[in-house]
Every structure is written in structure tokens, then in C-alpha cells.
Rosetta silent file (secondary structure, phi, psi, omega in degrees, C-alpha in Angstrom):
SEQUENCE: MAQFKPSANAKEIFIQGVTAEGKVFRPSDWAERLAGVMSAFRPGGAMPGDHISYSPWCVPTSINGVKCVIVQVELRDAEPMAWDFVINFGIDNDMVITEACSLP
SCORE:     score description
SCORE:     0.000 S_00000001
   1 L     0.000  139.182  178.470   58.908   74.072   83.930 S_00000001
   2 L   -69.129  155.904  178.098   56.281   75.083   81.393 S_00000001
   3 L  -114.419  151.695  172.772   57.368   76.261   77.977 S_00000001
   4 L  -133.165  118.476  177.832   56.053   79.113   75.889 S_00000001
   5 L  -126.137  113.518 -179.980   56.751   79.153   72.193 S_00000001
   6 L   -67.733  154.696  177.653   55.001   81.837   70.164 S_00000001
   7 L   -67.719  165.373 -175.629   53.519   80.948   66.806 S_00000001
   8 L   -61.656  -29.377 -177.748   55.455   81.764   63.641 S_00000001
   9 L   -98.672    7.822  178.530   53.390   84.876   62.886 S_00000001
  10 E   -67.617  138.396  177.450   53.460   86.325   66.431 S_00000001
  11 E  -112.972  -31.663 -178.071   54.855   89.862   66.637 S_00000001
  12 E  -137.784  149.986  175.354   54.221   90.696   70.299 S_00000001
  13 E  -118.264  134.331  178.166   53.814   88.787   73.534 S_00000001
  14 E  -108.152  117.073  171.881   51.616   90.128   76.328 S_00000001
  15 E   -97.787  113.222 -174.178   52.556   89.155   79.869 S_00000001
  16 E   -96.385  145.186 -176.727   49.465   90.038   81.861 S_00000001
  17 E   -80.425   40.762  173.231   49.421   90.920   85.534 S_00000001
  18 E  -134.998  147.945  178.725   46.992   88.172   86.444 S_00000001
  19 E   -84.874  171.102  177.797   47.700   84.566   87.303 S_00000001
  20 L   -60.496  -24.069  177.995   46.133   81.582   85.597 S_00000001
  21 L   -86.578   -0.953  178.180   43.752   81.451   88.599 S_00000001
  22 L    88.880    8.665  178.824   42.657   85.051   87.958 S_00000001
  23 L   -84.837  142.644  177.827   44.470   86.647   90.908 S_00000001
  24 E   -69.733  132.191  179.846   46.086   90.063   90.444 S_00000001
  25 L   -77.554  138.152  178.913   49.876   89.787   90.442 S_00000001
  26 L  -121.370  150.782    9.875   51.702   91.799   93.092 S_00000001
  27 L   -77.728  165.868 -173.766   53.552   94.069   93.636 S_00000001
  28 L   -66.945  -19.140  179.608   51.511   96.620   91.734 S_00000001
  29 L  -102.083   22.912 -176.518   54.592   98.052   89.967 S_00000001
  30 H   -57.859  -38.956 -175.989   55.841   94.690   88.678 S_00000001
  31 H   -65.265  -43.785  179.267   55.479   95.733   84.998 S_00000001
  32 H   -66.428  -38.338  178.102   57.599   98.856   85.419 S_00000001
  33 H   -64.206  -47.714 -179.289   60.226   96.902   87.373 S_00000001
  34 H   -62.601  -45.915  179.000   60.439   94.150   84.763 S_00000001
  35 H   -64.954  -33.344  177.050   60.634   96.633   81.881 S_00000001
  36 H   -64.433  -41.361  176.708   63.262   98.586   83.807 S_00000001
  37 H   -62.259  -34.523 -176.828   65.447   95.495   84.119 S_00000001
  38 H   -87.158    1.255 -173.022   65.055   94.959   80.373 S_00000001
  39 H   -61.129  -26.644 -179.091   65.839   98.589   79.436 S_00000001
  40 H   -75.273  -17.247 -177.325   69.395   97.817   78.294 S_00000001
  41 L   -92.850  107.476 -174.619   68.183   95.380   75.639 S_00000001
  42 L  -155.097  161.185  177.604   67.321   97.448   72.586 S_00000001
  43 L   -56.582  132.194  179.789   68.076   97.726   68.877 S_00000001
  44 L    83.287   -3.260  179.860   71.681   98.814   68.428 S_00000001
  45 L    82.919  169.892 -178.214   72.542   97.976   72.040 S_00000001
  46 L   -72.131  143.365  177.822   72.556  100.156   75.125 S_00000001
  47 L  -126.534  161.675  176.230   73.848  103.716   74.882 S_00000001
  48 L   -54.568  133.437  179.848   74.604  106.308   77.581 S_00000001
  49 L    92.221  -10.400 -179.004   71.329  107.586   79.022 S_00000001
  50 H   -66.691  -20.347 -178.407   69.301  104.528   77.985 S_00000001
  51 H   -66.008  -11.704 -179.210   68.791  103.585   81.629 S_00000001
  52 H  -101.678   11.058  176.798   66.149  106.322   81.873 S_00000001
  53 L  -140.096  155.543  178.030   63.922  104.914   79.141 S_00000001
  54 L   -79.756  151.806  174.144   62.271  101.581   78.414 S_00000001
  55 L   -69.540  141.960  175.044   63.451   99.358   75.605 S_00000001
  56 L   -66.639  -12.276  179.058   61.112   99.364   72.599 S_00000001
  57 L   -87.658   -9.804 -175.677   61.271   95.566   72.866 S_00000001
  58 E  -152.863   98.314 -170.969   59.785   95.460   76.386 S_00000001
  59 E  -122.451  129.789  175.027   57.224   98.095   77.370 S_00000001
  60 E   -79.533  146.918  177.988   54.957   98.275   80.422 S_00000001
  61 E  -158.115 -178.355  175.100   51.339   99.284   79.859 S_00000001
  62 E  -133.265  129.776  179.713   47.840   98.772   81.155 S_00000001
  63 E  -124.139  118.586 -177.632   45.085   97.158   79.087 S_00000001
  64 L    52.125   40.433  177.763   41.526   97.291   80.411 S_00000001
  65 L    79.504    4.816  179.600   42.879   98.016   83.880 S_00000001
  66 E  -108.386  125.115  175.901   45.308   95.069   83.857 S_00000001
  67 E   -64.453  138.810 -179.813   49.039   95.763   84.090 S_00000001
  68 E  -143.356  160.499  166.708   50.932   94.163   81.211 S_00000001
  69 E  -122.490  126.755  178.014   54.342   94.048   79.644 S_00000001
  70 E   -98.340  120.720 -177.770   54.408   93.938   75.862 S_00000001
  71 E  -112.489  123.876  177.238   57.455   92.060   74.593 S_00000001
  72 E   -76.574  136.774 -179.390   58.413   92.279   70.922 S_00000001
  73 L   -63.978  -22.191  176.352   59.365   88.931   69.380 S_00000001
  74 H   -54.965  -30.446  179.148   62.394   90.690   67.837 S_00000001
  75 H   -58.346  -37.733 -178.556   63.983   90.452   71.295 S_00000001
  76 H   -58.381  -42.711 -178.524   64.176   86.654   70.945 S_00000001
  77 H   -76.300  -36.745 -176.733   66.425   86.889   67.870 S_00000001
  78 H   -79.320  -39.812 -174.755   68.550   89.793   69.116 S_00000001
  79 L  -141.096   77.660 -175.820   68.998   88.743   72.762 S_00000001
  80 H   -55.894  -37.115 -179.933   67.948   85.106   73.391 S_00000001
  81 H   -70.231  -36.927  176.619   68.962   85.132   77.079 S_00000001
  82 H   -66.668  -40.817  176.176   66.985   88.336   77.739 S_00000001
  83 H   -57.732  -50.468  179.596   64.004   86.772   75.936 S_00000001
  84 H   -58.424  -41.548 -179.442   64.249   83.667   78.116 S_00000001
  85 H   -60.456  -51.114 -174.883   64.472   85.810   81.243 S_00000001
  86 H   -70.031  -39.921  178.273   61.362   87.875   80.544 S_00000001
  87 H   -67.584  -42.577  179.070   59.257   84.953   79.292 S_00000001
  88 H   -66.802  -26.980  173.597   60.335   82.760   82.211 S_00000001
  89 H   -58.988  -47.514  178.487   59.371   85.555   84.608 S_00000001
  90 H   -64.554  -44.353 -179.483   55.798   85.201   83.368 S_00000001
  91 H   -64.300  -48.695 -177.057   55.890   81.402   83.395 S_00000001
  92 H   -61.355  -29.368 -179.559   57.502   81.157   86.838 S_00000001
  93 L   -98.163   12.839  176.131   54.853   83.474   88.293 S_00000001
  94 L    55.712   36.536 -178.974   51.974   81.599   86.598 S_00000001
  95 E   -85.052  155.741  177.160   50.981   84.746   84.692 S_00000001
  96 E   -75.510  126.169  179.355   48.731   84.786   81.644 S_00000001
  97 E  -122.472  124.735  178.865   50.857   85.038   78.491 S_00000001
  98 E  -129.443  170.322  179.938   49.250   85.684   75.117 S_00000001
  99 E  -127.295  160.181  176.047   50.477   86.662   71.697 S_00000001
 100 E  -132.217  153.464  178.399   49.476   89.097   68.993 S_00000001
 101 E  -136.720  164.331  175.802   50.220   89.113   65.307 S_00000001
 102 L   -81.469  136.844  177.674   49.905   91.505   62.409 S_00000001
 103 L   -96.470  143.558 -179.535   46.841   90.995   60.287 S_00000001
 104 L   -67.713    0.000    0.000   47.111   91.286   56.503 S_00000001
């Protein structure tokens, strides 16, 4: 299995809804489903009613028409198993995974 280790200054990871071969990942609502599964993992832990909102650590979005999930690196330190799950979802599905960092 491939590994993904973000650089030391990475703040966010983008799991993009395209494969390494450039094919659009299906189903079309994969980002919302993945973020929904991750909704319980959040700063301070899950609270009543949290199931109806996304975690700030794992948010679905669309960038230039491509579905993405933005994963905050903070998730790795707070919930290592949840981090492994979401990153391995991208790896297992041969999705493009990139990172972003804060610029000084």
C-alpha cells in the first residue's frame, strides 16, 4: 500500500475527486459521504447535534469544478485512526492527494 506523509509545514491535505489517471471519481457525492463519516471527529469531541454538521477537520468542497475533501493536519494529532482512515480512502482509491501550507 502506498504511503502519504505530509511535509512538516503542511496545514491542509486536499483529497481530489480524480484518480492518478485523470478519471473522475464516482459516486458524485463521495466527498459529502466521506466528510459525513468523519463528522464526529472534531475539536473537543462529538456533542449532541454534531451529526448534522461537518467536522472543521474534514470539509467537502469543490475547487475548479473538482470535488475535494479538505483535511486539516490537526486531525492526525487528535485522532490518528480517523486520519489514517481518511488518508487511506484517498490512497486506496488512487485519488490525487496534495497538501497546502501557510505562507509567511
